[in-house]
N, C-alpha and C positions, 0 to 999 in steps of 0.2 A: 053893293055888298061884294066883298072879295073873300073867298074861302080857299085855303091852301091845304092840300092833302099830300101825304108822303107815300111814295111807292117803294117797293123792295128792289126795283131794278129799272134800267132804262126801258126795257121791253114792257115792264109794268106801267110806266108812264104812258107809252104809246097805246097799250091795250085799254087803259081807262079812258083816254081821250077818244079812241075809236068807238068805244061803247057809247060814250056820250053823243057822238055824231049819229050813230045808228038810232039813238033814242030821240033825235030831233034837235040836238045841240049844234051850235056853230063853233067849229074848232079853230083854234089859234087866233082869237081876236087880238091877243098880245103876241109879240114876236117870240119864237122858240128861243130857249136859252140852252146853249151847249158849251160848257167850259171844260169838258173832259171829265172832271171829278164831280160836276154838277150838271144835271139835265132837267129842264122844265118845259112844260107846255101848258096851254090853257084851253078852256072852252067856256062858252056862254050858254046857260040854260034858257029855256023858253021864257022864264020870268025876268031875264036880263041880268042874273047874277053871274059873276065871273068866278070860275073855279080854276085854280092853278094846281097842277099836279107836278111834283118834283121828286127827284132822286138825287142823293149825294153819297159819294164814296168818302166817308169821313176821314179814313186813314190817308187817302190821297190829298184831301183838302188840307189836313194838318201838315203833311209833308210840303205842300206848296207854300203854306204860311211860314214854315221854317226856312225854306229856300229864299223867300222874299225878305224875311227878316235879316238874313245873313248878308244879303246883297247891299 
């Protein structure tokens, strides 16, 4: 099972993942994702479920889309 959660900031992503580690989770079983406007990390809980925590700056993502579309 894969579960995805949204955080309010990049720091919020790290905070949630660190709390999961402190509670016995295995952090970053999947590669970290850092695309500037998007940041994501993951952890595996003791039952083997993968949780992804992500943050996205929607305005920056939209600006990137507009830049790519014009190129």
